[in-house]
C-alpha positions in Angstrom: 25.4 -6.1 15.4 24.9 -8.9 12.9 21.7 -8.2 10.9 19.3 -10.8 9.5 16.8 -8.6 7.7 19.2 -5.9 6.5 22.3 -5.9 4.3 24.9 -3.1 4.6 27.8 -2.4 2.3 30.1 0.6 2.9 31.7 2.2 -0.1 33.8 5.3 0.1 31.7 7.3 2.6 28.4 5.7 1.5 26.4 3.1 3.3 24.3 1.0 1.0 21.5 -0.1 3.2 19.2 -2.9 1.8 16.0 -4.2 3.3 16.7 -7.8 2.8 13.5 -10.0 2.9 13.0 -10.3 -0.9 10.8 -13.4 -0.6 8.4 -11.4 1.6 8.6 -8.2 -0.5 10.7 -6.7 2.3 7.7 -6.6 4.6 8.3 -5.1 8.0 8.7 -7.4 11.0 9.6 -6.7 14.6 13.1 -8.1 13.9 13.6 -5.7 11.0 12.4 -2.7 13.1 14.9 -3.7 15.9 17.7 -3.8 13.3 16.8 -0.5 11.7 16.6 1.2 15.1 20.1 -0.1 15.9 21.5 0.9 12.5 20.1 4.5 12.6 21.2 4.9 16.3 24.7 4.0 15.2 24.8 6.7 12.6 24.6 9.4 15.2 28.3 8.9 16.1 29.5 7.6 12.7 31.8 10.0 11.0 32.9 7.4 8.4 29.4 7.2 6.8 28.5 10.5 5.2 25.5 9.4 3.0 23.0 6.5 3.2 21.4 4.9 0.1 18.3 2.9 1.1 17.0 0.2 -1.2 15.0 -3.0 -1.1 16.3 -6.4 -2.4 14.1 -8.2 -4.9 11.1 -7.0 -6.8 9.8 -4.6 -4.1 11.1 -1.7 -2.1 8.9 -2.5 0.9 5.3 -3.9 0.9 4.6 -2.5 4.4 3.8 -4.4 7.5 4.1 -8.2 7.5 0.6 -8.7 8.9 1.0 -12.4 9.5 4.1 -11.8 11.5 2.4 -9.0 13.4 -0.4 -11.3 14.4 1.8 -14.2 15.5 1.3 -14.6 19.3 4.7 -16.3 19.6 6.6 -13.1 18.6 7.2 -10.9 21.7 5.6 -7.5 21.4 7.9 -4.5 22.1 7.0 -1.9 24.7 7.4 1.0 22.2 7.3 3.7 24.9 3.9 2.4 26.0 2.6 2.2 22.4 3.7 -1.3 21.6 4.7 -2.1 18.1 3.1 1.2 16.9 5.5 3.3 18.9 8.4 1.0 18.3 8.2 1.3 14.5 7.3 5.0 14.5 10.7 5.7 16.2 12.5 4.5 13.1 11.2 7.4 11.0 12.2 9.9 13.6 15.7 8.4 13.7 15.9 8.7 9.9 15.2 12.4 10.1 17.4 12.9 13.2 20.5 11.2 11.8 23.1 13.6 10.4 23.6 11.7 7.1 21.4 12.5 4.1 19.3 9.5 3.0 18.7 8.7 -0.6 15.8 6.2 -1.2 15.9 4.0 -4.3 12.2 2.9 -4.7 11.2 0.1 -7.0 8.0 -1.9 -7.3 5.6 -1.7 -4.4 6.3 0.8 -1.6 3.2 0.6 0.6 2.2 1.7 4.1 5.2 1.7 6.3 7.4 1.1 3.2 5.9 4.3 1.6 6.8 6.1 4.8 10.4 4.9 4.5 10.6 6.6 1.2 8.9 9.7 2.5 11.3 10.0 5.5 14.3 10.0 3.1 15.9 13.2 2.0 16.0 12.4 -1.8 13.9 9.8 -3.6 14.8 8.1 -6.9 12.2 5.9 -8.4 12.1 3.0 -10.9 9.6 3.1 -13.8 7.7 0.2 -12.1 7.2 2.0 -8.8 3.8 1.9 -7.1 3.4 3.7 -3.8 0.4 4.2 -1.5 -0.7 5.0 2.0 -2.1 1.4 2.4 -3.1 1.9 6.0 -6.6 3.1 5.1 -7.2 0.0 3.0 -6.9 -2.1 6.2 -9.5 -0.3 8.3 -7.0 2.1 9.8 -6.2 5.7 9.6 -3.8 6.8 6.8 -2.2 9.2 9.3 0.5 6.8 10.3 4.3 6.5 10.5 4.8 10.2 9.7 2.8 10.1 6.5 0.6 13.0 7.5 3.7 15.0 8.2 5.9 14.2 5.3 3.4 13.8 2.4 1.7 17.2 2.4 5.1 18.9 2.7 6.3 17.1 -0.4 3.2 17.2 -2.7 0.9 19.7 -1.1 -2.2 19.2 1.0 -4.7 18.5 -1.9 -2.7 15.6 -3.4 -1.8 14.3 0.0 -5.5 14.3 1.0 -6.4 12.4 -2.2 -3.7 9.8 -1.7 -4.4 9.3 2.0 -8.2 9.3 2.0 -8.4 6.9 -1.0 -5.3 4.8 -0.5 -4.8 5.0 -4.3 -1.4 4.1 -5.8 0.8 6.8 -7.2 3.1 5.6 -10.0 6.3 6.9 -11.5 5.1 9.6 -13.9 2.8 11.3 -11.4 5.3 10.9 -8.6 7.7 12.9 -10.7 5.1 15.5 -11.8 4.2 16.1 -8.1 7.8 16.3 -6.9 7.4 13.2 -4.8 10.5 11.9 -6.4 13.5 13.6 -7.9 14.1 11.3 -10.8 12.6 8.3 -12.6 14.8 5.7 -14.3 14.6 2.1 -15.6 14.9 -0.3 -12.7 18.4 -1.5 -13.8 19.6 2.1 -13.6 18.3 2.8 -10.1 21.6 2.2 -8.3 23.5 4.3 -10.8 21.1 7.2 -10.4 21.3 7.1 -6.6 25.1 6.9 -6.8 25.1 10.0 -9.0 23.2 11.9 -6.3 25.5 10.6 -3.6 28.5 11.7 -5.6 27.2 15.3 -5.5 26.5 15.1 -1.8 30.0 13.9 -1.1 31.4 16.9 -2.9 30.2 19.1 0.0 32.2 19.4 3.2 31.2 16.9 5.9 30.0 19.6 8.3 28.3 21.6 5.5 26.4 18.5 4.5 25.3 17.6 8.0 24.2 21.1 8.9 22.3 21.6 5.7 20.2 18.6 6.5 19.7 19.8 10.0 18.9 23.3 9.0 16.4 22.3 6.3 14.6 20.1 8.7 14.3 22.9 11.2 13.3 25.5 8.6 10.4 23.3 7.3 8.8 23.7 10.8 10.1 27.2 11.6 7.7 29.6 13.1 9.1 32.6 11.2 11.8 33.8 8.8 13.7 35.1 11.7 13.6 31.8 13.5 14.9 30.0 10.3 17.6 32.6 9.9 18.8 32.2 13.5 19.5 28.5 12.7 21.1 29.5 9.4 23.4 32.0 11.1 24.4 29.5 13.8 25.2 26.8 11.2 27.1 29.2 8.9 29.3 30.4 11.8 30.0 26.8 12.8 31.0 25.9 9.2 33.0 29.1 8.6 35.4 28.3 11.5 36.4 24.9 10.0 39.6 24.1 8.0 37.3 22.8 5.3 35.7 26.2 4.8 39.1 27.7 4.2 39.9 24.9 1.8 36.6 25.3 0.0 37.2 29.0 -0.6 40.9 28.5 -1.6 39.9 25.7 -4.0 37.3 28.0 -5.6 39.9 30.8 -6.1 42.4 28.3 -7.5 39.7 26.6 -9.7 40.3 23.1 -8.5 38.2 20.5 -6.6 38.4 21.0 -2.8 40.1 18.3 -0.7 38.0 18.2 2.5 39.3 16.5 5.6 36.3 16.9 8.0 38.2 19.4 10.2 
């Protein structure tokens, strides 16, 4: 599919996925949602892409919903499983969590509403010094419980800070985002890509199956009902990994004190 609102560049196992509406601060439109849904669906059967780095072109990561576009009667409204645009967009965040590739979000400038949720749905977040993130929904007469924010945010920063941010719609900026573990690293904006690439390099050092099953296992464990339930998934994943050629190569390389050469088998 040829995308109009996204730009994708593949480099050595990494997809660099850019929201590409810089003149509109990468605000979310129905067209962008359709393209994101298509892209993340394609990742499910994509062995070539092992890591995704998500960023926004221009001065903003994503300013949230393009309200003018959303109110345009000329733009067809999606069915969204009976929920219209609400359900149509919400599926993007589920697809981000469901895809086997870890996602690194590079967040600069405004990341508001649905754009904030894009960052929250990623696995690792790297922020520029000028970042400003907020649950903007509540500023528009809506609930701040939207697009997975009520699920992701308290798991990242705890319920007290999540309540503060969601009930007030206040911005959280770089220093506090780092202090509250909302982001893993803060760097000058011109070093954002290099910082994300550094994380991607470490991810690519893992075996393909080990990386995929770690993302899957972590997501399951966050919602696990008990230690035993989490360990059941861990045991299953470890057995699957241990039977691969890559596991043998990893152990052999460790003994021989050399970098492993994984093949994905």
